[in-house]
C-alpha positions in Angstrom: -31.1 6.8 13.9 -27.3 6.8 14.3 -24.9 8.7 12.1 -23.1 6.7 9.4 -19.5 6.1 10.2 -16.9 7.4 7.8 -15.1 4.1 7.9 -15.5 0.5 9.2 -12.0 0.7 10.6 -11.1 1.8 14.1 -8.1 4.2 13.8 -5.2 3.9 14.4 -4.8 0.4 13.2 -2.3 -1.9 11.3 -3.6 -2.1 7.7 -2.1 -4.4 5.0 -1.9 -3.0 1.5 -1.0 -5.3 -1.4 0.6 -3.7 -4.5 1.1 -5.7 -7.7 3.1 -4.6 -10.6 5.6 -5.5 -13.3 8.8 -7.1 -11.9 10.9 -4.0 -12.5 13.9 -3.3 -10.4 12.5 0.1 -9.3 9.1 -1.1 -8.2 9.9 -2.0 -4.6 11.8 1.3 -4.1 9.0 3.3 -5.7 6.3 1.6 -3.5 8.5 2.2 -0.4 8.9 5.9 -1.2 5.1 6.3 -1.7 4.2 4.4 1.5 6.7 6.4 3.5 5.1 9.7 2.3 1.8 8.5 3.9 3.3 6.6 6.9 6.7 8.1 7.8 7.2 5.4 10.5 6.8 2.5 8.1 9.7 0.0 8.3 10.6 -1.1 4.8 12.2 -4.3 6.2 8.6 -5.5 7.1 7.4 -5.4 3.5 6.8 -8.9 2.0 7.6 -9.4 -1.7 6.5 -12.4 -3.8 7.1 -13.0 -7.5 4.5 -14.5 -9.8 5.0 -18.0 -11.0 6.0 -16.7 -14.4 8.3 -14.0 -12.9 6.7 -11.2 -14.9 4.9 -9.6 -11.9 5.7 -9.0 -8.2 3.4 -8.3 -5.3 4.5 -6.3 -2.3 2.5 -6.3 1.0 3.1 -3.3 3.2 1.3 -3.2 6.6 1.0 0.5 7.4 -0.2 2.3 10.5 -3.5 3.7 9.2 -4.5 6.8 11.1 -7.5 7.9 9.1 -9.6 7.0 6.1 -8.3 10.0 4.2 -4.7 8.8 4.7 -5.6 5.4 3.3 -7.5 7.0 0.4 -4.6 9.2 -0.5 -2.1 6.3 -0.3 -4.3 4.1 -2.6 -4.7 7.0 -5.1 -1.0 7.7 -5.3 0.0 4.0 -5.6 -2.8 3.3 -8.2 -1.7 6.2 -10.3 1.9 5.0 -10.7 2.9 3.6 -14.0 4.6 0.5 -12.6 1.7 -0.4 -10.4 -1.1 -2.6 -11.9 -3.3 -3.3 -8.9 -3.7 -2.1 -5.3 -5.7 -4.1 -2.9 
């Protein structure tokens, strides 16, 4: 019997993270600061932003260089715990 793998991903890899939150001016900057703490080489210019049809919410997709499952877990935890963030996928 083989050992269970820690992750289904092969690291390092490009990994898209979608963050949805209220359309506040500071949301994009806050998400960028958090992402940069976990992936210092992330280029903020590559982030994709899209407003909801009603304009109340915004989604940001950031494709990070994932180096480990623990890095992704920490990034998800920090993003999810922020007050402006509603959902992290």
